[in-house]
Backbone as a printed PyTorch tensor [residue, N CA C, xyz], in Angstrom:
tensor([[[-29.1640,  24.7700, 187.2350],
         [-28.4010,  25.7580, 187.9640],
         [-29.3860,  26.6300, 188.7270]],

        [[-29.1320,  26.8540, 189.9870],
         [-30.0530,  27.6690, 190.7750],
         [-30.0140,  29.1320, 190.3260]],

        [[-31.0870,  29.8330, 190.6260],
         [-31.1410,  31.2580, 190.2870],
         [-30.1310,  32.0170, 191.1300]],

        [[-29.3810,  32.8830, 190.4720],
         [-28.3690,  33.6670, 191.1760],
         [-28.9530,  35.0110, 191.5770]],

        [[-28.5880,  35.4440, 192.7590],
         [-29.0320,  36.7390, 193.2590],
         [-28.1600,  37.8310, 192.6410]],

        [[-28.6210,  39.0830, 192.6500],
         [-27.8310,  40.1750, 192.0620],
         [-26.4470,  40.3330, 192.6850]],

        [[-26.3230,  40.0810, 193.9670],
         [-25.0180,  40.1970, 194.6250],
         [-24.0630,  39.1370, 194.0830]],

        [[-24.5640,  37.9380, 193.8370],
         [-23.7240,  36.8740, 193.3000],
         [-23.2750,  37.2030, 191.8740]],

        [[-24.1690,  37.7960, 191.0790],
         [-23.8040,  38.2150, 189.7270],
         [-22.7020,  39.2620, 189.7730]],

        [[-22.8040,  40.2100, 190.6990],
         [-21.7810,  41.2440, 190.8220],
         [-20.4250,  40.6520, 191.1880]],

        [[-20.4260,  39.6690, 192.0590],
         [-19.1790,  39.0100, 192.4440],
         [-18.5720,  38.2850, 191.2420]],

        [[-19.4070,  37.5960, 190.4740],
         [-18.9190,  36.8760, 189.2860],
         [-18.3410,  37.8600, 188.2760]],

        [[-19.0350,  38.9700, 188.0380],
         [-18.5550,  39.9780, 187.0920],
         [-17.2450,  40.5940, 187.5830]],

        [[-17.1400,  40.8610, 188.8800],
         [-15.9110,  41.4340, 189.4320],
         [-14.7390,  40.4760, 189.2600]],

        [[-14.9600,  39.1980, 189.4550],
         [-13.8950,  38.2060, 189.2900],
         [-13.4520,  38.1520, 187.8260]],

        [[-14.4000,  38.2030, 186.9140],
         [-14.0590,  38.1670, 185.4870],
         [-13.2460,  39.4000, 185.1010]],

        [[-13.6600,  40.5690, 185.5880],
         [-12.9240,  41.7970, 185.2790],
         [-11.5170,  41.7340, 185.8660]],

        [[-11.3760,  41.2000, 187.0570],
         [-10.0480,  41.0840, 187.6610],
         [ -9.1680,  40.0980, 186.8890]],

        [[ -9.7490,  39.0170, 186.4060],
         [ -8.9630,  38.0190, 185.6940],
         [ -8.5140,  38.5120, 184.3160]],

        [[ -9.4220,  39.1080, 183.5640],
         [ -9.1210,  39.4660, 182.1810],
         [ -8.7450,  40.9250, 181.9930]],

        [[ -9.1440,  41.7900, 182.8740],
         [ -8.8530,  43.2090, 182.7230],
         [ -9.9420,  43.8980, 181.9210]],

        [[-10.1870,  45.1540, 182.2350],
         [-11.2790,  45.8950, 181.6070],
         [-11.0090,  46.1810, 180.1330]],

        [[ -9.7510,  46.2800, 179.7380],
         [ -9.4340,  46.5770, 178.3410],
         [ -9.6740,  45.3900, 177.4200]],

        [[ -9.4580,  44.1930, 177.9120],
         [ -9.5790,  43.0150, 177.0590],
         [-10.9860,  42.4690, 176.9910]],

        [[-11.8630,  42.8300, 177.9040],
         [-13.2140,  42.2740, 177.8970],
         [-14.0150,  42.6500, 176.6500]],

        [[-14.0280,  43.9070, 176.1930],
         [-14.7830,  44.2000, 174.9640],
         [-14.2570,  43.4380, 173.7460]],

        [[-12.9420,  43.2970, 173.6430],
         [-12.3780,  42.5380, 172.5280],
         [-12.7640,  41.0700, 172.6120]],

        [[-12.7440,  40.5360, 173.8200],
         [-13.1230,  39.1340, 173.9980],
         [-14.5980,  38.9210, 173.6660]],

        [[-15.4540,  39.8410, 174.0900],
         [-16.8820,  39.7250, 173.7900],
         [-17.1320,  39.8560, 172.2910]],

        [[-16.4060,  40.7520, 171.6360],
         [-16.5490,  40.9360, 170.1940],
         [-16.1220,  39.6730, 169.4520]],

        [[-15.0180,  39.1070, 169.8530],
         [-14.5420,  37.8750, 169.2270],
         [-15.4950,  36.7170, 169.4490]],

        [[-16.0500,  36.6360, 170.6590],
         [-17.0190,  35.5830, 170.9480],
         [-18.2710,  35.7470, 170.0920]],

        [[-18.7230,  36.9780, 169.9270],
         [-19.8980,  37.2420, 169.0950],
         [-19.6650,  36.8710, 167.6450]],

        [[-18.4870,  37.2110, 167.1210],
         [-18.1550,  36.8490, 165.7340],
         [-18.1000,  35.3410, 165.5630]],

        [[-17.4950,  34.6720, 166.5270],
         [-17.3850,  33.2110, 166.4500],
         [-18.7580,  32.5550, 166.4610]],

        [[-19.6340,  33.0340, 167.3250],
         [-20.9810,  32.4620, 167.3820],
         [-21.7510,  32.7390, 166.0980]],

        [[-21.5740,  33.9270, 165.5150],
         [-22.2430,  34.2550, 164.2600],
         [-21.7620,  33.3460, 163.1310]],

        [[-20.4460,  33.0990, 163.0620],
         [-19.8880,  32.2120, 162.0400],
         [-20.3790,  30.7870, 162.2450]],

        [[-20.3880,  30.3370, 163.4890],
         [-20.8640,  28.9880, 163.7930],
         [-22.3160,  28.8200, 163.3800]],

        [[-23.1420,  29.8070, 163.6730],
         [-24.5550,  29.7500, 163.3100],
         [-24.7210,  29.6900, 161.7980]],

        [[-23.9680,  30.5070, 161.0650],
         [-24.0630,  30.5100, 159.6050],
         [-23.6140,  29.1760, 159.0180]],

        [[-22.5440,  28.6100, 159.5550],
         [-22.0420,  27.3350, 159.0380],
         [-23.0040,  26.1880, 159.3230]],

        [[-23.5690,  26.1390, 160.5210],
         [-24.5070,  25.0600, 160.8310],
         [-25.7710,  25.1980, 160.0000]],

        [[-26.1960,  26.4240, 159.7240],
         [-27.3590,  26.6280, 158.8680],
         [-27.0320,  26.1700, 157.4480]],

        [[-25.8200,  26.4820, 156.9890],
         [-25.3990,  26.0430, 155.6590],
         [-25.3370,  24.5300, 155.5520]],

        [[-24.8800,  23.8760, 156.5890],
         [-24.8430,  22.4110, 156.5820],
         [-26.2470,  21.8270, 156.5550]],

        [[-27.1630,  22.4340, 157.2960],
         [-28.5390,  21.9390, 157.3250],
         [-29.2020,  22.1370, 155.9680]],

        [[-28.8960,  23.2420, 155.2830],
         [-29.4670,  23.4850, 153.9610],
         [-28.9120,  22.5260, 152.9190]],

        [[-27.6500,  22.1660, 153.0290],
         [-26.9970,  21.3050, 152.0530],
         [-27.2140,  19.8160, 152.3110]],

        [[-27.6790,  19.4460, 153.4580],
         [-27.7640,  18.0350, 153.8450],
         [-28.6210,  17.1960, 152.8890]],

        [[-29.8300,  17.5870, 152.4980],
         [-30.5990,  16.7280, 151.5960],
         [-29.9460,  16.5830, 150.2260]],

        [[-29.3280,  17.6180, 149.7100],
         [-28.6970,  17.5570, 148.4040],
         [-27.4120,  16.7500, 148.4410]],

        [[-26.7310,  16.7540, 149.5620],
         [-25.4450,  16.0840, 149.6590],
         [-25.5880,  14.5720, 149.5110]],

        [[-26.6650,  13.9840, 150.0130],
         [-26.8400,  12.5390, 149.9240],
         [-27.0060,  12.0910, 148.4750]],

        [[-27.6730,  12.8850, 147.6620],
         [-27.9070,  12.5070, 146.2750],
         [-26.6510,  12.6530, 145.4320]],

        [[-25.7550,  13.5630, 145.7970],
         [-24.5880,  13.8130, 144.9670],
         [-23.3790,  12.9550, 145.3350]],

        [[-23.4600,  12.1890, 146.3890],
         [-22.3310,  11.3530, 146.7970],
         [-22.2970,  10.1090, 145.9180]],

        [[-21.1860,   9.9060, 145.2510],
         [-21.0310,   8.7490, 144.3820],
         [-20.6030,   7.5530, 145.2180]],

        [[-20.9840,   6.3570, 144.7980],
         [-20.5350,   5.1720, 145.5380],
         [-19.0290,   5.0320, 145.3950]],

        [[-18.3910,   4.4280, 146.3580],
         [-16.9280,   4.2980, 146.2960],
         [-16.5040,   3.4520, 145.1020]],

        [[-15.4340,   3.8370, 144.4680],
         [-14.9150,   3.1050, 143.3180],
         [-14.2310,   1.8290, 143.7810]],

        [[-14.2240,   0.8480, 142.8890],
         [-13.5670,  -0.4180, 143.2060],
         [-12.0610,  -0.1790, 143.2610]],

        [[-11.3650,  -0.8910, 144.1450],
         [ -9.9120,  -0.7080, 144.2200],
         [ -9.2600,  -1.1650, 142.9210]],

        [[ -8.1540,  -0.5660, 142.5360],
         [ -7.4950,  -0.9660, 141.2890],
         [ -6.9710,  -2.3920, 141.3900]],

        [[ -6.9650,  -3.0520, 140.2440],
         [ -6.4940,  -4.4350, 140.2070],
         [ -4.9940,  -4.4610, 140.4640]],

        [[ -4.5730,  -5.4790, 141.1720],
         [ -3.1530,  -5.6030, 141.5000],
         [ -2.3740,  -6.0130, 140.2630]],

        [[ -1.1990,  -5.4500, 140.0820],
         [ -0.3300,  -5.8070, 138.9660],
         [  0.4100,  -7.0770, 139.3530]],

        [[  0.3230,  -8.0910, 138.5010],
         [  0.9970,  -9.3430, 138.8610],
         [  2.5180,  -9.1530, 138.8840]],

        [[  3.1360,  -9.7600, 139.8600],
         [  4.5890,  -9.6670, 140.0010],
         [  5.2560, -10.5690, 138.9730]],

        [[  6.2880, -10.0510, 138.3600],
         [  7.0250, -10.8620, 137.3960],
         [  8.3010, -11.3620, 138.0560]],

        [[  8.7510, -12.5530, 137.6830],
         [ 10.0060, -13.0330, 138.2560],
         [ 11.1460, -12.1600, 137.7540]],

        [[ 12.2810, -12.2780, 138.3590],
         [ 13.4380, -11.4220, 138.0640],
         [ 13.6740, -11.3180, 136.5560]],

        [[ 13.1310, -10.2890, 135.9700],
         [ 13.2980, -10.0490, 134.5440],
         [ 14.1500,  -8.8050, 134.4040]],

        [[ 15.1780,  -8.9140, 133.5780],
         [ 16.0460,  -7.7680, 133.3640],
         [ 15.3690,  -6.8040, 132.3970]],

        [[ 15.3800,  -5.5450, 132.7600],
         [ 14.7920,  -4.5270, 131.8990],
         [ 15.9100,  -3.9630, 131.0470]],

        [[ 15.7790,  -4.0360, 129.7160],
         [ 16.8610,  -3.5170, 128.8600],
         [ 16.9340,  -1.9970, 128.9460]],

        [[ 18.1790,  -1.4690, 128.9000],
         [ 18.3790,  -0.0280, 128.9290],
         [ 18.2060,   0.5130, 127.5140]],

        [[ 17.5700,   1.6700, 127.4150],
         [ 17.4620,   2.2540, 126.0720],
         [ 18.8250,   2.7290, 125.5880]],

        [[ 19.0140,   2.7090, 124.2640],
         [ 20.2980,   3.1310, 123.7100],
         [ 20.4810,   4.6200, 123.9380]],

        [[ 21.6910,   5.0140, 124.1670],
         [ 21.9890,   6.4200, 124.3910],
         [ 21.5800,   6.8810, 125.7760]],

        [[ 21.5570,   5.9440, 126.7490],
         [ 21.2030,   6.3270, 128.0930],
         [ 22.3080,   7.2030, 128.6850]],

        [[ 22.0170,   7.9640, 129.7010],
         [ 23.0330,   8.8650, 130.2910],
         [ 24.2800,   8.1260, 130.7710]],

        [[ 24.1580,   6.8760, 131.2160],
         [ 25.3460,   6.1610, 131.6800],
         [ 26.2560,   5.8030, 130.5270]],

        [[ 25.6990,   5.4680, 129.3600],
         [ 26.5310,   5.1250, 128.2150],
         [ 27.2310,   6.3690, 127.6810]],

        [[ 26.5540,   7.5080, 127.6710],
         [ 27.1390,   8.7450, 127.1890],
         [ 28.3110,   9.1720, 128.0670]],

        [[ 28.2070,   8.9250, 129.3780],
         [ 29.2840,   9.3160, 130.2770],
         [ 30.5040,   8.4320, 130.0910]],

        [[ 30.2610,   7.1640, 129.7710],
         [ 31.3530,   6.2320, 129.6260],
         [ 32.0640,   6.4190, 128.2860]],

        [[ 31.3530,   6.7410, 127.2260],
         [ 31.8890,   6.7500, 125.8830],
         [ 32.4820,   8.0090, 125.4880]]])
């Protein structure tokens, strides 16, 4: 990006003030600063945890064995089931 002259900076600042308004600019700058601070802290935390994370990751577990399908087998109802109580 080429170097901007002071007049060009003033024009850019004037356009920003016109677009967002003078009241919202400090809040927007404050929010941007907080976001950048949080991002910096999180990326630093990830960099600190990276060597330890590789050692603590367990290998994936084997998938559970499939239950064999049984042919049409009738399942007996237990005695005293709710349907028998309603009928009797």
